[in-house]
N, C-alpha and C positions, 0 to 999 in steps of 0.2 A: 540584533538583540532578540532575546527569547521572551515571549510573553509569560506572565506569571502563571497562567493556567497551563501552558505547555510545560514550563519548568516543573510545576507540581506533578504533572503526569510522568515526566521523565524521572523524577525522584521516586515516585510511587513504583515505577517499573524497576529501578535500580535496587530499591529496598527489598522488593519481593524477590528479585533475581538473586540477591545475596543469600536469602534464606532458602529459596527453592529455585535453583538454576533452571532456565528454560531448556526443554529438550531441543537439541540441535536440529535445525531444519535441513533435512537431507536433500542434496541436489544430485541430479536434476529433479525438480519437483514434479511428481506425477499427478498430484491433485492440488488445486489451489484452495481447497477448503481448509481454512486455518485450524479448525478443531481437529483435523486429522493429523496435524503435525506437532502441535504443542499441547501442554496441559490446559485444562479448562480455564484456569485463572487468566492465563495469557490470551486465550481466545476471547474471553469476555472483556479483558482490559483493552484490547485493540478494536473492539466493536464500537467505534466512535464516528462522529460526523467526518465527512470527507475533508473539510477545511482543517480540522484538528489533526487528522491523520497526516496530511501533507506537512503541517507545521512540526509534527513529531518527527517525521523523516528528516526534515532540515535540521532540527535541533540535535537529534541523535547522530546525524552525520557530522555536524560541526563538533560534537563532543566525542566523536569516535566510539559510539556505543553500538557496536556491530550487531549484537543480538536484537536490539530494538529496531535498527534499520531493517534487518532481515524480516522481522515480524511485521512491521508496517508495510513493507513492500509486498510481502506475501498477501496481506490484506487487500492492498490495491489491486493486485493481480486477480484476486477472487472477485472484486467488484467489476472488473472489466471483462471477465471470462464470459464468452458467448455473445458479446456485443458486436454489432456491425461496425465497420470502419467509421461510419457517420456518428454512431452512438459513442464510440471511443473518442472521436474528436470532440464531441460535445462534453463528454465526461471530463476531459483534460483541458477544455476551453481552448481548443486549437482551431484556428480559422482555416477553412478549406479554401485555399486560393488556387485550386486547380481550375484551369479554363473549362468552360462547359463542354467542349468537344472531348477533352480528356476524361471528364467525369462520365460522359456517355459511354466512351470506350471502356472505362474501368467497370462500369455497371454491366456491360454486355459480357465482359470476361468472367464475371463472378456468378 
């Protein structure tokens, strides 16, 4: 089920999209800066907390709203750009279950 706050954002997106369709995000993406790909309203719209952003992705995916999925995932990619593997795992709350000797080897290789 979709929370009311998330549904409200989805409706806001769809209403605006109907009157001003979002510029298509060209692939492959050369820059993950959202503002370089879409109009200002969309860049401002998707500038939300990480939890809400993930909820928007799930809701938009379930409702098959591809432009919103694309916008939200572009925003996520902007957030992880330049992060180390450890920072990326922390961002996505992924446990690093790599054995210590593998971690040491991985650090030496980078």
